[in-house]
C-alpha positions as CSV (number, residue, x, y, z in Angstrom):
1,M,74.6,85.8,83.8
2,K,75.5,89.1,83.3
3,A,79.0,89.9,82.3
4,K,80.9,92.4,85.4
5,A,83.5,93.4,85.7
6,L,86.3,94.3,89.2
7,V,87.7,97.7,88.1
8,S,90.7,98.7,91.1
9,A,91.1,102.8,91.3
10,W,92.8,105.5,93.4
11,V,90.8,108.4,93.8
12,K,91.7,112.2,94.6
13,P,88.5,114.2,95.9
14,G,89.1,118.5,95.7
15,S,91.2,117.6,92.6
16,R,91.0,121.3,91.1
17,E,91.4,119.5,87.5
18,P,88.8,116.4,87.0
19,G,89.8,113.3,84.5
20,W,91.0,109.7,84.8
21,A,93.8,108.3,83.9
22,L,95.8,104.9,83.3
23,R,99.7,104.5,84.1
24,D,101.4,100.9,85.0
25,G,97.6,99.6,85.3
26,V,96.7,101.8,88.2
27,V,93.1,104.3,87.3
28,T,93.5,107.4,88.7
29,L,89.9,109.0,89.0
30,R,90.4,113.0,90.3
31,V,87.1,114.6,91.2
32,R,86.8,118.3,92.3
33,E,83.6,116.9,94.7
34,R,84.7,116.8,98.3
35,A,84.9,113.4,100.1
36,I,81.5,114.1,102.0
37,E,77.8,112.8,102.3
38,G,79.1,110.6,99.1
39,A,79.8,113.5,96.6
40,A,83.0,112.8,95.5
41,N,82.0,108.4,95.2
42,A,79.3,109.7,93.0
43,A,82.0,111.9,90.6
44,C,84.1,108.6,90.0
45,I,80.9,106.8,88.9
46,R,80.6,109.4,86.9
47,T,84.1,109.9,85.8
48,L,84.4,105.9,85.2
49,A,81.0,105.6,83.1
50,T,82.6,108.1,81.0
51,A,85.7,107.1,80.4
52,L,84.0,103.7,79.5
53,G,81.6,104.8,77.7
54,I,78.8,103.5,79.2
55,S,75.9,104.9,81.2
56,A,76.7,105.9,85.3
57,S,73.6,103.5,86.2
58,R,75.6,100.7,85.5
59,V,79.0,101.0,87.1
60,R,78.7,100.3,91.3
61,L,81.3,101.2,94.0
62,R,81.5,97.4,95.2
63,R,84.5,98.6,98.2
64,G,86.2,101.5,99.7
65,E,83.4,103.9,100.7
66,R,84.9,105.4,102.6
67,A,88.5,105.0,101.4
68,R,91.0,106.3,98.5
69,R,91.2,102.9,97.2
70,K,88.4,101.4,95.7
71,T,86.8,98.7,93.6
72,F,83.7,99.5,91.1
73,E,82.1,96.9,89.7
74,I,81.0,96.5,86.3
75,E,77.8,95.1,84.9
76,G,77.6,94.1,81.0
77,L,81.6,94.0,80.8
78,D,84.1,91.5,81.5
79,A,87.8,92.1,82.5
80,A,89.2,92.4,79.2
81,A,86.8,94.9,77.3
82,V,87.5,97.2,80.8
83,A,90.8,96.9,79.8
84,A,90.4,97.5,76.7
85,R,88.1,100.4,76.6
86,L,90.2,101.9,79.0
87,R,93.7,101.5,77.4
88,A,92.0,102.7,74.1
89,A,90.5,105.9,75.1
90,P,92.4,109.2,75.8
91,D,93.2,110.2,79.5
92,L,92.2,113.5,81.2
93,L,95.2,113.8,83.5
């Protein structure tokens, strides 16, 4: 069975400065794309995959398709590995 982890994130679509940050255990994703026809969701998946150093195909939106609070499923990494990678990667906000 492949490892899977869930990541909860707060999303800010339509941001001037795209990027991500991990502060006090909360992941914030800022994307330029607006929340129209799934463009912001796709950008969030790409941003989170970049932050984790994995392919975007391993990140799936699990909950929150129309909300700012989203839950992503990360395939192939457990929760400890995801947390370690997010802490090690430089914030881009």
